[in-house]
C-alpha positions in Angstrom: 45.6 82.4 49.9 44.0 85.8 51.2 46.6 88.4 52.3 45.3 91.7 53.3 46.8 95.1 51.9 47.8 97.0 55.0 50.1 99.6 53.7 47.6 102.1 52.2 45.6 102.3 55.4 48.1 102.0 58.2 48.5 105.7 58.8 48.6 105.8 62.6 46.8 104.5 65.6 44.5 107.5 65.7 43.4 107.1 62.0 42.7 103.3 62.5 40.7 104.1 65.7 38.8 106.8 63.9 38.1 104.7 60.9 37.0 101.7 63.2 34.9 104.1 65.3 33.1 105.6 62.1 32.4 102.1 60.7 31.1 100.9 64.1 28.8 103.9 64.1 27.7 103.1 60.6 27.2 99.5 61.5 25.4 100.1 64.6 22.8 102.0 62.9 23.3 105.6 63.9 23.2 106.8 60.4 19.7 107.6 59.0 18.8 105.2 56.1 17.1 106.4 53.1 14.9 109.2 53.3 14.5 111.3 56.5 11.9 110.4 59.2 9.9 113.3 58.6 7.5 111.1 56.8 7.1 109.0 60.1 5.9 110.0 63.4 6.4 108.1 66.6 4.5 108.8 69.8 5.8 107.2 73.1 3.3 106.9 76.0 3.6 105.2 79.5 2.6 101.9 78.3 2.5 101.9 74.4 4.2 103.2 71.3 2.2 104.5 68.3 3.9 104.7 64.9 2.1 106.6 62.1 3.2 107.0 58.5 2.2 109.9 56.1 3.1 107.6 53.2 0.0 105.9 51.5 1.4 102.9 49.7 4.2 101.8 52.1 4.5 98.8 54.3 5.5 99.5 58.0 7.5 97.5 60.2 8.0 98.2 63.9 10.8 96.5 65.7 11.5 96.7 69.6 14.4 95.1 71.4 15.4 95.2 75.0 16.8 93.4 77.9 16.8 89.4 78.4 16.8 88.8 74.7 13.6 90.7 74.3 12.5 91.3 70.7 9.2 92.0 69.1 8.2 92.9 65.5 4.9 94.2 64.0 4.0 94.8 60.5 1.2 96.8 58.8 0.0 97.9 55.5 -2.5 100.3 57.0 0.1 103.0 57.6 0.2 102.8 61.4 1.1 100.3 64.2 0.2 100.5 67.8 2.5 98.4 70.1 1.3 97.8 73.6 3.8 97.5 76.3 2.9 94.5 78.7 5.1 92.7 81.2 8.5 93.8 79.8 11.3 94.1 82.5 13.1 97.4 83.5 16.0 98.4 81.3 16.9 100.2 78.1 15.0 99.4 74.9 15.4 100.5 71.2 12.7 100.8 68.6 13.2 100.9 64.8 10.4 101.9 62.4 10.7 101.3 58.6 8.3 102.0 55.9 9.2 100.4 52.5 7.6 101.9 49.3 7.9 99.4 46.3 9.5 100.5 43.0 7.2 101.5 40.1 9.2 99.7 37.4 11.6 96.9 36.8 14.9 97.6 38.4 13.5 100.4 40.7 14.0 99.2 44.2 11.7 101.9 45.8 12.3 104.0 48.8 13.0 103.1 52.5 12.0 105.6 55.3 13.2 105.0 58.8 12.7 106.4 62.2 14.4 105.0 65.4 15.2 105.9 69.1 15.7 104.6 72.6 13.5 104.6 75.7 13.7 103.4 79.3 11.4 101.1 81.2 11.5 101.9 85.0 9.1 100.4 87.5 7.1 98.9 84.8 6.5 102.1 82.9 7.9 103.6 79.7 9.9 106.7 80.4 9.8 109.5 77.9 13.0 109.4 75.9 15.6 111.9 77.0 18.2 113.7 74.9 21.6 111.7 74.7 24.0 113.9 76.4 27.7 113.5 76.5 28.8 110.8 79.1 25.3 109.2 79.1 25.8 105.5 78.6 22.4 104.3 77.4 24.0 101.2 75.8 25.1 100.0 79.2 21.4 99.2 79.9 21.0 97.2 76.7 21.5 93.5 76.6 23.2 91.4 73.9 19.9 91.2 72.0 19.5 94.8 71.6 23.1 95.1 70.5 22.7 92.4 68.0 19.5 94.1 66.7 21.3 97.4 66.5 24.1 95.7 64.5 21.9 93.7 62.2 19.8 97.1 61.4 23.1 98.9 60.6 24.4 96.0 58.4 21.0 96.0 56.5 21.2 99.8 56.1 24.7 99.5 54.8 23.9 96.7 52.2 20.5 98.1 50.8 21.4 100.2 47.7 18.5 102.6 48.6 19.7 103.3 52.1 23.2 104.9 51.9 24.0 106.7 55.2 27.5 107.6 54.0 30.0 106.8 51.4 33.2 104.9 52.4 35.7 104.1 49.8 38.7 101.7 50.2 40.8 101.3 46.9 43.8 99.5 45.9 45.3 97.5 43.1 42.9 94.6 42.5 40.5 95.7 45.2 40.5 97.5 48.6 40.0 96.5 52.2 39.1 97.9 55.5 41.1 96.7 58.7 39.9 96.7 62.2 43.0 96.3 64.3 43.3 96.0 68.0 46.4 98.0 68.6 46.8 96.7 72.2 47.8 93.3 70.5 50.7 94.2 68.4 51.2 92.3 65.1 47.5 90.9 64.9 44.8 92.1 62.8 41.3 91.2 64.2 38.8 91.8 61.2 39.4 92.5 57.6 36.6 93.6 55.3 38.0 93.0 51.8 36.4 93.8 48.2 37.5 93.4 44.7 35.8 93.1 41.3 34.8 89.5 41.9 34.2 89.1 45.5 33.5 90.7 48.9 34.8 89.0 52.1 34.7 89.5 55.9 37.7 87.8 57.4 38.6 86.8 61.0 42.5 86.9 61.1 43.1 84.4 63.9 47.0 84.8 63.9 49.1 87.3 61.7 47.9 88.1 58.2 51.4 87.6 56.9 51.1 83.9 57.9 47.8 83.6 55.6 46.1 82.0 58.7 42.8 83.7 58.5 39.3 82.5 58.2 36.5 83.7 55.9 33.4 84.1 58.0 31.4 85.9 55.3 32.0 85.9 51.4 30.2 87.0 48.3 31.7 85.9 45.0 30.6 88.2 42.2 31.2 85.6 39.2 27.7 86.2 37.6 27.7 88.9 35.1 26.0 92.1 36.3 23.9 90.1 38.8 23.5 90.7 42.5 25.2 87.9 44.4 23.7 88.8 47.9 21.0 91.1 49.0 19.3 91.7 52.5 16.7 94.3 52.2 15.3 96.4 55.1 12.4 93.9 55.7 14.8 91.0 56.2 14.3 89.3 52.7 17.3 87.6 51.5 18.3 87.0 47.9 21.2 85.1 46.7 22.8 84.8 43.3 20.2 87.2 41.7 17.3 85.4 43.0 18.5 81.9 42.6 17.8 81.5 46.1 15.3 83.9 47.9 14.0 84.0 51.5 10.7 86.0 51.9 11.0 86.6 55.7 7.6 88.2 56.1 5.7 85.3 54.7 8.4 82.7 56.0 8.9 81.1 52.4 11.9 79.9 50.6 12.2 80.2 46.9 14.8 78.3 44.8 14.9 79.5 41.1 12.1 82.1 42.1 11.9 85.4 43.9 8.1 85.0 44.4 7.7 81.8 46.4 4.0 80.9 46.7 4.4 78.2 49.1 6.8 77.5 52.3 9.3 75.8 50.0 9.0 76.8 46.4 11.3 75.2 43.7 11.3 76.4 39.9 13.3 74.1 37.6 12.7 71.9 34.5 13.2 68.8 36.7 13.4 69.7 40.3 14.7 67.1 42.8 14.8 66.9 46.6 16.8 64.6 48.7 15.7 63.7 52.4 18.7 62.1 53.9 18.1 60.5 57.5 18.0 56.9 58.7 16.8 56.3 55.2 17.4 58.3 51.9 14.4 59.5 49.9 14.8 61.3 46.6 11.7 63.2 45.3 11.8 63.9 41.5 9.2 66.3 39.8 9.2 66.3 36.0 6.4 65.2 33.8 5.6 62.9 36.6 6.3 63.1 40.4 8.2 60.3 41.7 9.3 59.3 45.3 12.3 56.8 45.2 13.6 55.1 48.3 17.2 55.2 47.4 18.5 53.7 50.7 16.4 51.8 53.2 19.2 51.1 55.6 20.3 47.7 53.9 21.8 49.5 50.8 18.6 48.6 48.7 17.2 50.9 46.2 13.5 51.0 45.4 12.7 53.2 42.3 9.1 54.3 41.8 8.2 53.8 45.4 5.5 56.2 44.8 4.7 57.7 41.3 2.2 60.4 40.4 1.9 60.3 36.5 0.3 63.2 34.5 -1.7 62.7 31.5 -0.2 64.1 28.2 -1.9 67.6 28.7 -0.7 67.7 32.4 -4.2 68.8 33.4 -4.8 65.9 35.8 -3.2 63.0 37.6 -3.2 60.0 35.2 -2.3 57.5 37.9 -0.6 56.8 41.1 1.8 54.1 41.1 3.2 52.4 44.4 6.4 50.5 43.3 5.1 51.0 39.6 6.8 53.5 37.3 4.1 53.5 34.6 0.7 53.2 36.3 -2.1 51.7 34.2 -4.8 53.0 36.3 -5.5 55.8 38.7 -4.0 53.7 41.6 -1.5 50.8 40.6 0.0 48.7 43.3 2.9 46.5 42.5 5.6 45.0 44.6 9.3 45.9 44.8 11.1 43.9 42.4 8.1 41.7 41.7 8.9 39.8 45.1 5.1 38.8 45.7 4.5 41.2 48.3 1.8 43.4 46.6 -1.1 43.8 48.8 -3.9 46.4 49.4 -5.3 46.5 53.0 -7.9 48.8 54.4 -7.9 48.5 58.1 -9.9 50.6 60.6 -8.4 50.4 64.0 -11.0 52.2 65.9 -11.8 50.3 69.1 -15.6 51.3 69.0 -17.7 48.5 67.4 -19.6 50.1 64.5 -20.7 49.1 60.9 -18.4 51.2 58.5 -18.0 51.4 54.8 -14.5 50.2 54.0 -14.9 49.5 50.3 -17.3 51.3 47.9 -17.7 51.5 44.2 -19.8 54.4 42.8 -20.4 55.0 39.2 -22.9 56.8 37.0 -23.8 53.5 35.3 -22.9 49.8 36.0 -19.9 49.5 38.4 -17.5 46.5 37.7 -14.7 44.7 39.0 -12.7 41.7 38.2 -10.7 38.8 39.6 -8.1 37.3 37.2 -5.7 34.3 37.6 -3.0 35.3 35.0 -1.4 31.9 35.2 -4.6 30.1 34.0 -6.1 33.0 32.1 -9.2 32.6 34.1 -11.3 35.7 34.9 -14.6 36.5 36.8 -16.3 39.6 36.7 -18.5 41.2 39.3 -21.2 43.5 37.8 -24.0 45.6 39.1 -26.5 45.6 36.2 -30.1 47.0 35.7 -31.8 43.8 36.9 -29.4 42.9 39.8 -26.0 41.9 41.0 -24.1 39.4 38.7 -21.0 37.1 39.0 -20.0 35.9 35.7 -17.0 33.9 34.2 -16.0 36.0 31.3 -15.7 32.9 28.8 -19.1 31.3 29.4 -21.5 33.9 27.8 -23.8 34.1 30.9 -24.0 34.8 34.6 -22.9 32.0 37.0 -24.6 33.8 39.8 -27.4 36.3 39.8 -29.2 38.2 42.5 -32.1 40.0 40.9 -33.5 43.2 42.4 -36.7 41.6 43.6 -34.5 39.1 45.7 -34.6 36.1 43.3 -31.4 34.1 43.4 -30.3 32.0 40.3 -27.2 29.9 39.9 -25.8 27.7 37.1 -23.0 27.6 34.4 -23.5 30.1 31.5 -26.8 31.2 32.8 -28.3 27.8 33.3 -31.1 27.8 36.0 -29.7 24.9 38.0 -30.7 26.6 41.3 -33.6 28.9 41.4 -34.7 30.4 44.8 -37.9 32.4 44.1 -39.1 35.5 45.9 -41.9 33.5 47.7 -39.3 31.0 49.2 -39.8 28.3 46.6 -36.6 26.4 45.7 -36.3 24.8 42.4 -33.0 22.6 41.6 -32.4 21.0 38.2 -30.8 17.8 40.0 -31.2 15.8 43.2 -31.1 17.1 46.8 -28.2 15.4 48.7 -28.3 16.1 52.4 -25.5 15.0 54.7 -26.5 12.0 56.7 -23.3 10.1 57.3 -22.8 8.4 60.5 -19.5 10.0 60.8 -21.3 13.3 61.3 -23.9 12.2 63.7 -24.1 11.5 67.5 -26.7 10.6 70.2 -27.9 7.9 67.9 -31.2 6.1 69.3 -33.3 3.4 67.7 -36.9 4.5 67.1 -40.0 2.8 68.5 -41.7 1.7 65.3 -45.1 0.9 67.0 -45.0 4.4 68.8 -44.1 6.2 65.7 -46.8 4.3 63.7 -49.5 4.9 66.2 -48.5 8.8 66.1 -48.6 9.0 62.4 -52.1 7.4 62.6 -53.2 10.1 64.8 -51.2 12.9 62.9 -53.7 15.1 60.9 -52.7 15.4 57.2 -54.2 18.1 55.0 -54.0 19.8 51.7 -53.4 23.5 51.6 -51.7 26.4 49.7 -49.2 29.0 50.7 -50.7 32.5 51.2 -48.0 34.0 48.9 -49.0 31.5 46.2 -52.2 31.4 44.2 -54.9 29.1 45.6 -54.5 26.7 42.8 -50.9 25.7 43.9 -51.9 23.0 46.6 -49.7 20.9 48.8 -50.3 17.9 51.1 -48.6 17.6 54.5 -49.0 17.7 58.3 -49.0 21.2 59.9 -45.5 21.9 61.3 -47.1 22.6 64.7 -48.7 19.3 64.8 -45.6 17.3 63.5 -43.4 18.9 66.2 -45.9 18.2 68.8 -46.0 14.5 67.9 -42.3 13.9 67.3 -40.4 16.9 68.6 -38.1 16.9 65.5 -36.5 19.8 63.6 -35.4 23.5 64.5 -38.8 24.6 65.7 -42.7 24.2 65.3 -42.8 26.5 62.3 -40.9 24.4 59.8 -40.8 20.9 58.4 -37.5 19.2 57.4 -37.6 16.8 54.4 -35.3 14.5 56.2 -37.4 14.2 59.3 -40.5 13.7 57.3 -38.9 10.9 55.4 -37.5 9.4 58.5 -41.0 9.3 60.1 -42.5 7.7 57.1 -39.8 5.0 57.0 -40.3 4.2 60.7 -44.1 4.1 60.5 -43.8 1.7 57.3 -41.6 -0.5 59.4 -44.1 -0.3 62.3 -46.9 -1.2 60.0 -44.9 -4.0 58.5 -44.3 -5.4 62.0 -48.0 -5.3 62.7 -48.8 -7.1 59.5 -46.2 -9.8 60.3 -47.8 -10.3 63.7 -51.3 -10.8 61.9 -49.9 -13.1 59.4 -48.6 -15.3 62.3 -52.1 -15.3 63.7 -53.7 -16.3 60.5 -51.3 -19.3 60.0 -52.1 -20.5 63.4 -55.8 -20.3 62.6 -55.3 -21.9 59.2 -53.6 -24.8 60.9 -56.3 -25.2 63.4 -58.9 -25.2 60.7 -56.9 -27.7 58.7 -57.0 -30.1 61.7 -60.6 -29.6 62.3 -61.3 -30.4 58.7 -59.3 -33.5 59.0 -61.3 -34.5 62.0 -64.5 -33.6 60.3 -63.5 -35.9 57.4 -62.3 -38.7 59.7 -65.7 -38.5 61.5 -67.7 -38.2 58.3 -65.9 -41.3 57.2 -66.6 -43.2 60.4 -70.1 -42.0 60.4 -70.7 -43.3 56.7 -69.1 -46.7 57.8 -71.2 -47.1 60.7 -74.4 -46.0 58.8 -73.4 -48.7 56.2 -72.9 -51.3 58.8 -76.3 -50.4 60.4 -78.0 -50.4 56.9 -76.6 -53.9 56.4 -77.7 -55.1 59.8 -81.2 -53.4 59.1 -81.5 -55.4 55.7 -80.4 -58.6 57.4 -83.2 -58.1 60.2 -85.7 -57.1 57.6 -84.8 -60.4 55.8 -85.0 -62.4 58.8 -88.4 -60.7 59.7 -89.6 -61.5 56.3 -88.7 -65.2 56.5 -90.2 -65.5 59.8 -93.6 -64.1 58.4 -93.5 -66.7 55.7 
């Protein structure tokens, strides 16, 4: 428990008051820090302040504070700063000009030059600064922000080793302390500044120091051997534990393990880690690899290697990025958490304007390949862009199952067989039969064809031999023209194409019509044949009757002739 040592410094109210006033003057910045301001000139005009430095290699900072929490700061490496007054309210203002010259060797903290003063703004114009006379209360015109700025500046001046304004020694057994005591409140100590070999503290004594009821509001523990536990320099840079934590105020950067942060947050360690703790907890680890682990997703689940960036052995490039994969086997390796079957890669463009866009592209100086594999069946298909075309092949067949040649020819078949070959002129060659869908179950509007009408149209349809313009003249074909066929039968998609199914159907109906006509003619022939047979039978009968009558007449004639001969005798 911290107990202040009061006896050595309690020498009367006047001494305590004098000591407190002296320390307040020191802390409020009335002491001149570092070297004198003769190296800095400040010119105040009605609407501007111009600060100039005669130091060639220093960094200049100008701070202006005033009413209504007004604060402005400008920095320059050029040796001069021009501050233009614009729109500030009336009241009391304070300016501080610092020029920091860096050290020339290790351990040399350099030099700090400072010039400061006050000025008034009345009716929107800067008033020339007046000499401070006894009884003048310029501070009454200052607001809380200007007082804080004065206190901060004084505290910086006191802490910076190169800016000693005065020496104040408080000594005692085991350390010394300085007490700020409000004597109107008997028995209470307000503030205690305590220092010893191992620590420095500023303590707010809430009650009485003898009760030990006090609160440390600022403390530096000097447990590191000959190292600086806490430093704030004149430019506002903060160093803790001899640079273990460093804040570069001018560049707005934080360094952990480095005093020269190159980024807004810069951590130097053999295996640095960062935890982001919100509705979920993320751990970021950087060693040989960079890993993002989802430690808690809100349900208590842990997902290690949520995202992994793996270096190659020489750490000169990223070997692979793993999503739920701690040892990526490729530049991008996507797995699922706990192998739960949710691994998926989706590229989705949600722009509402309809347009053709490249969402997947493979570009290689050579043949690009990609592969589909069914690990459960050890079955793989490879997609390749080769010199002669695009190929899809099963890896264990020794040939391309599907090929689109560069000239547009398409070939399909197992192991490179040409079971299907669509040539560049449109000629299709297949190694088997062509089976077209023709089941009654897939048809509608079924109407019986008029065989005689179809036969008559077939008889009138011109049929010619010809060759395609893309083929050589020796390759001849026989068929009607598509225009004539469509005009006669109105079958197919249009009058530019012929369907084998329609051609076969017309031929079948025409054959049926021809058969019907032949059947009709056969009937007529049979009738005629029957009539001929009847006539032939009549003729035979008449011939027989004629022969009988002739024979009878001949017999009668012989008898008459005999009678006539007898009569003549």
